[in-house]
C-alpha positions in Angstrom: 1.1 -14.8 -42.3 1.1 -16.5 -38.9 2.9 -14.8 -36.0 6.7 -15.0 -36.3 7.1 -14.6 -32.5 6.0 -18.3 -32.1 9.2 -19.4 -33.9 11.4 -18.6 -30.9 9.4 -20.8 -28.5 9.3 -23.6 -31.0 13.1 -23.7 -31.5 13.7 -23.5 -27.8 11.1 -26.3 -27.1 12.9 -28.5 -29.6 16.3 -27.7 -28.1 15.1 -28.4 -24.5 13.4 -31.6 -25.7 16.6 -32.8 -27.4 18.7 -31.9 -24.4 16.4 -33.8 -22.1 16.3 -36.9 -24.3 20.1 -37.0 -24.6 20.3 -37.4 -20.8 18.4 -40.7 -21.0 20.5 -43.8 -21.6 19.6 -45.6 -24.8 20.2 -48.9 -23.0 17.4 -51.0 -21.7 16.1 -50.3 -18.2 15.2 -53.4 -16.2 11.8 -53.5 -14.5 12.3 -54.4 -10.9 8.8 -56.0 -10.6 9.1 -58.3 -13.6 12.2 -60.6 -13.4 14.0 -61.2 -16.6 12.0 -58.6 -18.5 13.2 -55.4 -20.0 11.3 -52.3 -21.1 12.2 -49.3 -23.1 11.3 -46.1 -21.2 9.3 -43.8 -23.4 11.1 -40.4 -24.1 9.5 -37.1 -23.3 7.3 -35.5 -25.8 7.0 -31.9 -27.1 3.3 -31.1 -26.9 1.0 -28.3 -27.7 2.9 -26.6 -30.5 1.1 -23.4 -31.7 -0.4 -23.1 -35.2 2.7 -21.4 -36.7 4.8 -24.3 -35.8 2.7 -26.6 -37.9 3.5 -24.6 -40.9 7.2 -24.2 -40.3 8.5 -26.7 -37.8 6.4 -29.9 -38.0 8.6 -31.7 -40.4 11.8 -30.6 -38.6 10.5 -31.4 -35.2 9.3 -34.8 -36.3 12.6 -35.7 -37.8 14.6 -34.3 -34.9 12.6 -35.9 -32.1 10.7 -39.1 -33.0 8.3 -40.3 -30.3 8.4 -44.1 -29.7 5.3 -46.2 -29.4 4.3 -47.3 -25.9 5.4 -50.9 -25.0 2.9 -53.4 -23.7 4.0 -55.5 -20.8 2.4 -58.6 -19.3 0.5 -58.0 -16.1 1.9 -59.2 -12.8 -0.1 -62.4 -12.6 1.4 -64.0 -15.6 -2.0 -63.7 -17.5 -2.5 -62.2 -20.8 -3.7 -58.8 -19.6 -1.3 -56.1 -20.7 -0.3 -52.9 -19.1 0.8 -49.8 -20.9 3.8 -48.2 -19.3 3.8 -44.5 -19.9 6.0 -41.7 -18.5 4.4 -38.4 -17.4 5.2 -35.7 -20.0 8.0 -33.4 -18.7 7.2 -30.0 -17.4 7.5 -27.1 -19.8 11.0 -25.8 -20.4 11.9 -22.8 -18.3 11.9 -19.5 -20.0 15.3 -18.2 -21.0 15.7 -14.5 -21.8 16.7 -13.8 -25.4 20.4 -14.0 -26.4 21.6 -15.3 -23.0 24.1 -18.1 -23.5 22.6 -21.4 -22.4 24.3 -22.7 -19.3 24.7 -26.4 -19.6 24.4 -28.6 -16.6 27.4 -30.7 -15.4 27.5 -34.0 -17.0 25.4 -33.0 -20.0 28.0 -33.2 -22.7 25.8 -35.4 -24.7 23.1 -32.7 -24.5 25.5 -30.1 -26.1 26.3 -32.6 -28.9 22.6 -33.3 -29.4 21.7 -29.6 -29.6 24.6 -28.9 -31.9 23.5 -31.7 -34.2 19.9 -30.4 -34.1 21.0 -27.0 -35.2 23.4 -28.2 -37.8 21.1 -30.9 -39.2 18.0 -30.3 -41.3 16.0 -28.1 -38.9 17.6 -24.7 -39.6 17.9 -25.1 -43.4 14.3 -26.2 -43.5 13.2 -23.1 -41.5 15.3 -20.8 -43.7 13.8 -22.3 -46.9 10.3 -21.8 -45.5 11.1 -18.2 -44.5 12.4 -17.4 -47.9 8.9 -16.7 -49.3 7.8 -14.5 -46.3 7.6 -10.7 -46.4 10.8 -8.9 -45.6 9.8 -7.8 -42.1 8.7 -11.4 -41.1 11.8 -12.9 -42.6 14.0 -10.5 -40.8 12.2 -11.2 -37.5 12.4 -15.0 -38.1 16.2 -14.9 -38.9 16.8 -12.7 -35.8 14.9 -15.2 -33.7 16.9 -18.1 -35.1 20.2 -16.3 -34.5 19.0 -15.5 -31.0 18.3 -19.2 -30.4 21.8 -20.1 -31.6 23.3 -17.5 -29.2 21.2 -18.8 -26.4 22.3 -22.4 -26.8 26.0 -21.5 -27.1 26.7 -21.6 -30.8 29.5 -19.3 -31.8 30.0 -17.0 -34.7 32.1 -19.7 -36.5 29.4 -22.3 -36.3 28.3 -23.4 -39.8 24.6 -22.8 -39.0 25.4 -19.3 -37.7 27.4 -18.5 -40.8 24.5 -19.8 -42.9 22.0 -17.5 -41.1 24.4 -14.6 -41.3 24.6 -15.0 -45.1 20.8 -15.1 -45.2 20.7 -11.9 -43.2 23.2 -10.1 -45.5 21.2 -11.1 -48.6 18.0 -9.8 -47.0 19.6 -6.5 -45.9 20.8 -5.8 -49.4 17.2 -6.0 -50.7 16.1 -3.4 -48.2 12.5 -2.6 -47.3 12.8 -3.8 -43.6 11.2 -2.0 -40.7 13.3 -0.1 -38.2 12.1 -2.3 -35.3 13.1 -5.5 -37.2 16.4 -4.0 -38.1 17.1 -3.2 -34.5 16.2 -6.7 -33.4 18.5 -8.2 -36.0 21.3 -5.8 -35.0 21.1 -6.6 -31.3 21.3 -10.3 -32.0 24.2 -10.0 -34.4 26.1 -7.8 -31.9 25.6 -10.4 -29.2 27.0 -13.1 -31.6 29.8 -11.3 -33.3 30.4 -8.0 -31.5 30.7 -4.5 -32.9 32.6 -5.5 -36.0 29.9 -7.8 -37.3 29.0 -7.2 -41.0 25.4 -7.6 -40.2 25.6 -4.9 -37.6 27.2 -2.6 -40.1 24.6 -3.2 -42.7 21.8 -2.8 -40.2 23.1 0.6 -39.1 23.4 1.7 -42.7 19.7 0.7 -43.3 18.6 2.4 -40.1 20.5 5.6 -41.1 18.5 5.8 -44.4 15.2 5.3 -42.5 16.1 8.0 -40.0 17.1 10.5 -42.6 13.7 10.0 -44.3 12.0 10.6 -40.9 10.5 7.2 -41.2 11.1 6.2 -37.6 8.3 6.3 -35.0 9.0 7.2 -31.4 9.1 3.5 -30.4 11.6 2.9 -33.2 13.8 5.9 -32.3 14.1 4.6 -28.8 15.1 1.1 -30.2 17.7 2.8 -32.3 19.2 4.6 -29.3 19.3 1.2 -27.4 21.1 -0.4 -30.4 23.6 2.4 -30.7 24.3 2.2 -26.9 25.4 -1.3 -27.6 27.5 -1.0 -30.7 28.4 2.7 -31.2 31.9 3.3 -32.4 33.0 7.0 -32.1 35.7 6.5 -34.7 33.1 5.6 -37.4 32.0 8.7 -39.3 28.8 6.9 -40.5 27.7 6.1 -37.0 28.5 9.6 -35.8 26.4 11.0 -38.7 23.6 8.5 -37.8 23.7 9.6 -34.2 23.6 13.3 -35.1 20.6 12.7 -37.5 18.9 10.6 -34.8 19.3 13.5 -32.3 17.6 15.9 -34.7 14.9 13.4 -35.6 14.2 12.7 -31.9 13.9 16.4 -31.1 11.0 16.6 -33.5 9.4 13.5 -31.8 10.0 14.5 -28.1 6.4 15.7 -27.6 5.2 12.2 -28.5 7.5 10.2 -26.2 6.0 8.3 -23.3 7.4 8.4 -19.8 9.3 5.2 -20.1 10.7 6.3 -23.5 12.0 9.6 -22.0 13.8 7.5 -19.4 15.3 5.1 -21.9 16.5 7.9 -24.2 18.2 9.7 -21.3 19.9 6.5 -20.3 21.1 5.9 -23.8 22.5 9.4 -24.1 24.3 8.7 -20.9 25.9 5.5 -22.2 26.7 7.3 -25.5 28.4 10.1 -23.5 26.4 12.8 -25.4 26.8 15.5 -22.8 27.2 18.2 -25.5 23.8 17.7 -27.0 22.2 20.3 -24.7 19.2 21.1 -26.9 17.9 17.5 -26.9 18.5 17.0 -23.2 16.6 20.2 -22.4 13.7 19.1 -24.6 13.7 15.8 -22.8 13.6 17.6 -19.5 10.6 19.6 -20.7 8.9 16.4 -21.6 9.8 14.8 -18.3 8.3 17.8 -16.5 5.0 17.3 -18.4 4.9 13.5 -17.7 6.3 13.6 -14.1 3.1 12.5 -12.5 3.0 9.2 -14.5 6.6 8.3 -14.0 7.2 5.2 -11.9 9.7 5.4 -9.0 12.3 3.5 -11.0 11.8 5.8 -14.0 12.3 8.9 -11.8 15.4 7.4 -10.4 16.8 6.8 -13.9 15.9 10.2 -15.2 17.4 12.1 -12.2 20.5 9.9 -12.2 21.1 10.6 -15.9 20.5 14.3 -15.5 23.0 14.4 -12.6 25.7 12.9 -14.8 24.8 15.0 -17.8 24.9 18.0 -15.5 21.6 19.5 -16.7 18.7 21.1 -14.8 15.7 23.3 -15.5 13.4 25.2 -13.2 10.4 23.6 -14.9 11.5 20.1 -13.7 11.9 21.4 -10.2 8.4 22.8 -10.3 7.0 19.5 -11.4 8.9 17.7 -8.7 7.6 20.2 -6.1 4.0 19.6 -7.3 4.0 15.8 -7.6 6.7 14.4 -5.2 5.5 15.5 -1.7 2.3 13.5 -2.0 3.9 10.2 -3.0 7.0 10.2 -0.7 5.1 8.3 2.0 4.7 5.1 0.0 7.6 5.4 -2.5 10.8 3.5 -2.7 13.3 5.0 -0.1 15.9 5.0 -2.9 13.7 7.5 -4.8 13.9 9.9 -1.8 17.7 9.7 -1.5 18.0 10.1 -5.3 15.8 13.2 -5.3 17.9 14.7 -2.4 21.1 13.8 -4.2 19.8 15.5 -7.3 18.8 18.7 -5.4 22.2 18.8 -3.8 24.2 18.4 -7.0 22.1 21.1 -8.8 22.1 23.3 -5.6 18.3 23.4 -5.6 16.8 24.4 -2.3 13.2 23.4 -2.4 11.0 24.0 0.6 8.1 21.7 -0.4 10.3 18.8 -1.2 12.6 19.2 1.8 9.7 19.5 4.2 8.1 16.4 2.8 11.4 14.5 3.1 11.9 15.6 6.7 8.4 14.5 7.7 8.8 11.2 5.9 12.2 10.8 7.7 10.5 11.3 11.1 7.9 8.6 10.3 9.8 6.0 8.3 13.5 6.4 8.9 13.7 2.8 10.1 13.0 1.6 6.6 15.9 3.5 5.1 19.5 2.2 4.7 22.3 4.1 6.4 23.5 5.4 3.0 20.0 6.7 2.2 19.8 8.4 5.6 23.2 10.0 5.0 22.2 11.3 1.5 19.1 13.0 2.9 20.9 14.5 5.9 23.9 15.7 3.9 21.6 17.4 1.3 19.8 19.4 3.9 23.0 20.4 5.6 24.9 21.5 2.6 21.9 23.4 1.2 21.5 25.1 4.6 17.9 24.0 5.0 16.4 23.6 8.5 12.9 22.0 8.3 10.0 23.0 10.5 10.1 19.6 12.1 13.8 19.9 12.8 13.6 19.0 16.4 11.8 15.7 15.7 14.0 15.0 12.7 17.2 15.3 14.7 15.7 13.3 17.6 15.1 10.6 15.0 18.6 10.9 13.6 20.0 10.6 17.1 18.0 7.5 17.7 19.1 6.0 14.4 22.8 6.8 15.2 22.4 5.2 18.6 20.9 1.9 17.4 22.8 1.6 14.1 26.1 3.4 14.7 28.2 0.4 13.8 26.3 0.0 10.5 27.4 3.4 9.1 30.5 3.3 7.0 33.1 5.6 8.7 33.2 8.2 5.9 29.4 8.2 5.6 29.2 8.8 9.3 31.6 11.8 9.0 29.4 13.2 6.2 26.3 13.1 8.4 28.0 14.7 11.4 29.7 17.3 9.2 26.3 18.2 7.6 24.8 18.7 11.1 27.2 21.6 11.9 26.1 23.5 8.8 22.7 23.7 10.5 24.2 24.6 13.9 23.3 21.2 15.3 26.2 19.8 17.2 26.2 16.0 17.7 28.6 16.0 20.6 27.8 12.4 21.7 28.9 11.1 18.4 31.7 13.6 17.8 33.5 12.2 20.8 33.2 8.7 19.3 34.5 10.0 15.9 37.5 11.6 17.6 38.3 8.4 19.6 41.5 6.6 18.7 39.5 3.4 17.7 37.4 5.2 15.1 40.4 7.1 13.7 42.3 3.8 13.3 39.2 2.3 11.6 39.0 5.2 9.3 42.7 5.0 8.4 42.3 1.3 7.7 39.9 2.1 4.9 42.4 4.2 3.0 46.0 4.8 3.5 46.7 7.7 3.7 43.5 9.4 4.7 42.0 11.4 1.8 42.0 15.2 2.3 38.3 15.6 2.2 37.8 13.4 5.3 40.6 15.2 7.1 39.1 18.6 6.3 35.7 17.5 7.5 37.2 16.2 10.8 39.1 19.5 11.1 35.9 21.6 10.7 34.1 19.3 13.2 37.0 20.1 15.6 36.7 23.8 14.9 32.9 23.7 15.7 33.4 22.0 19.0 36.2 24.4 19.9 34.5 27.7 18.8 30.8 27.0 19.3 30.7 24.3 22.0 32.7 25.7 24.9 31.2 23.1 27.2 32.5 20.2 25.2 35.3 18.4 27.1 35.5 15.2 25.1 38.3 13.9 22.8 39.9 16.3 20.3 41.2 15.7 16.8 45.0 15.1 17.0 46.9 18.1 15.6 48.8 16.0 13.1 45.4 15.3 11.3 44.4 19.0 10.9 44.4 20.4 7.4 46.3 23.7 7.0 43.9 25.1 4.3 40.2 24.4 3.5 40.6 25.7 -0.1 40.6 22.8 -2.5 39.9 22.1 -6.2 36.5 20.6 -5.5 35.5 23.6 -3.5 33.9 21.3 -0.9 34.5 23.7 2.1 34.7 27.3 0.6 34.2 28.8 -2.8 37.1 30.9 -4.2 36.7 34.7 -4.5 34.7 35.7 -7.5 37.2 37.4 -9.8 34.6 39.5 -11.6 33.2 40.8 -8.3 36.7 41.7 -7.2 37.2 43.8 -10.3 34.0 45.7 -9.6 34.9 46.3 -6.0 38.7 47.0 -6.4 38.5 50.6 -7.7 35.7 51.9 -5.4 37.3 50.3 -2.4 40.7 51.9 -3.0 39.0 55.3 -3.4 37.0 54.8 -0.2 40.0 53.8 1.9 42.4 56.3 0.3 44.6 53.6 -1.2 45.2 49.8 -1.3 44.9 49.5 2.4 43.7 45.9 2.3 45.0 42.4 1.3 43.3 39.7 -0.7 43.1 35.9 -0.4 44.5 35.7 3.1 44.7 32.3 4.7 43.8 32.4 8.4 45.5 30.1 11.0 42.3 28.0 11.2 42.5 27.3 7.4 39.8 29.6 6.0 40.6 32.0 3.1 39.4 35.5 3.4 38.5 37.3 0.1 39.5 40.9 1.3 40.9 41.6 4.7 41.1 45.1 6.3 43.1 45.8 9.5 42.2 48.4 12.1 44.1 49.9 15.0 42.7 50.2 18.5 41.1 53.5 17.6 39.3 52.0 14.6 41.4 53.6 11.9 42.3 51.6 8.8 45.9 50.6 8.8 48.1 50.6 5.6 49.8 47.2 4.9 53.3 48.2 6.4 51.6 48.9 9.7 49.7 45.7 10.1 51.8 44.8 13.1 49.7 47.3 15.1 46.5 45.5 14.2 43.8 45.5 16.9 40.7 44.3 14.9 40.3 42.6 11.6 37.5 42.9 9.0 36.7 40.2 6.5 34.9 41.2 3.3 33.1 38.3 1.7 32.5 38.8 -2.0 29.6 36.4 -2.4 29.2 35.5 -6.0 26.5 33.2 -7.5 28.6 30.1 -6.5 28.1 31.0 -2.8 24.3 30.6 -3.0 21.8 28.0 -3.8 21.0 28.1 -7.5 17.3 28.9 -7.1 17.3 31.1 -3.9 19.4 33.7 -2.2 20.3 31.4 0.7 24.0 30.9 1.4 25.2 27.3 1.0 25.9 25.5 4.2 29.7 25.6 3.8 29.6 29.4 3.3 27.3 30.0 6.3 29.5 27.8 8.5 32.6 29.7 7.3 31.2 33.1 8.2 29.9 31.9 11.6 33.4 30.6 12.4 35.1 33.8 11.3 32.9 35.8 13.6 33.8 33.4 16.5 37.5 33.9 15.7 37.1 37.7 16.2 36.6 38.9 12.6 34.0 41.5 11.7 32.4 39.9 8.7 30.9 42.1 6.0 29.0 40.3 3.2 28.8 41.8 -0.3 26.4 39.6 -2.3 26.3 39.8 -6.1 22.6 40.6 -6.3 23.2 43.9 -4.4 26.3 44.8 -6.3 24.8 44.2 -9.7 22.2 46.9 -9.1 24.8 49.6 -8.9 25.5 51.3 -12.3 28.1 54.0 -11.5 31.3 54.1 -9.4 29.8 56.7 -7.2 26.9 54.4 -6.3 29.5 51.6 -5.7 31.5 53.8 -3.3 28.5 54.8 -1.4 27.4 51.2 -1.1 30.7 50.1 0.3 30.8 53.0 2.7 27.3 52.0 4.0 28.6 48.4 4.4 32.0 49.0 5.9 31.9 52.2 8.1 29.0 51.2 10.3 31.0 48.2 11.2 34.1 50.4 11.9 32.1 52.8 14.1 31.0 49.8 16.2 34.6 49.4 17.4 34.6 52.9 19.1 31.4 52.4 21.1 
């Protein structure tokens, strides 16, 4: 059996040939050099058909596009010597990607009619009759190719030739014994022609379901099935839901055989299918991605990490693979890969020294190659994860240089993100803070969204607090009071994490026994907008005041119950927002006492907990009396 793949190029060649011929006028063209004589210009010829075409297409092509015999003309001297006028064969038809509707040029209505007549003439029936004796897989591939050619040249589902091919497909599908790859090809073409409700698509999915249940699909075929389901999956269909569930189980057994590109494609398909609940398959794919990380292309890494960010999954094994293989390739990789890696680390709260150091060094050397958005993503990730690289002085010098030369290129909100991230690292960009607080910039920011979103206002407020509390020598413009937020607490927890309820339950009893009663208050909002987990008030002699006597408060103590959400996921470093909050509370006069979860979890008895709190709180109180 000759290769069926040649069929597509033959049909397209015939169509392009017919289209070109129809643009030529059938009338006679007068030769300017021979008065009174007329010649018939020879039409283009389809040449160099491959062997398969001679078996299946020769008769159809010959009937559809006859080639006229060259015309002999008398020579210019009036003698009997004849010239043969020939036209140069046309260039090969441009390649058209499968199943893309053919875009007809203006003024080629005749071409459309000619192509239509070609398809609805004897060509397609002849090809179908010759395919009838082929093996099932070859016949399915041939029918899919013919349907694809119909879709490419604009024939709709109601076209007689498409309906004829659809009937042929349904008959073939009823017989069965078709490979999964051929079924997927046929399903993709039918979906492009008729949509999700196509009868061919339904039968294809039924046949694929039987093959998957029998574990007859190879890794390549399983990936093709995912791609097909991503096109036509209907959550309301119980059969398709069962097929997808069976495919998940089948793929879990095949994960160890998947190639790097296939891991990327399956994750992208799971994303399109919104399969966030299938944790076991995603974790196995992450494990396989960790093993293959060194052979991933830049684009595949971007796709894998982008999918995992949306699916919300992360594993330490993947981070270890990234730390091993990424630093060496960052110098020559696509800048988009660097920003995607940093965005992934930020979303998963992964603070990685090898990766961040490599990113910082690359930023110092090649920051000019990065877009403003890529620069913002890298800077924001380091700030929010509270990581100050060893080359921080060079990095911030480079950042200042970029801001100076490309300030106007930054989107207003992106610029605020960058400056806000800097204060988490105790780097205060005062030159640009003054520009951000200028009336012109604030008007430009308000023009982008009316009213201003709360996140941008909270970032501006925190920038204002930093300049007021930590930069006493700053005398530039200030943020107008009407733009200040009253509270930093928010649903997205962008500025502070709420008090951990479980930790408070552990601390509540021992704290009351230590203080002699409930001489404290919880969830207190400060005038600056921060929320304090537990606040204790002291008089001028350093004694703890009961709540009714808080009007005599001389000093205040803020207990920060730092649960897991306050730290990076893989280290015990506070997140940038939490470090900034504690720094500002100290500047406002609070004595800050941190109670991290990893210290409290070690305590087994209430006696140990009371002793722990006493060691944390009373040394701070005694400092007041010195």
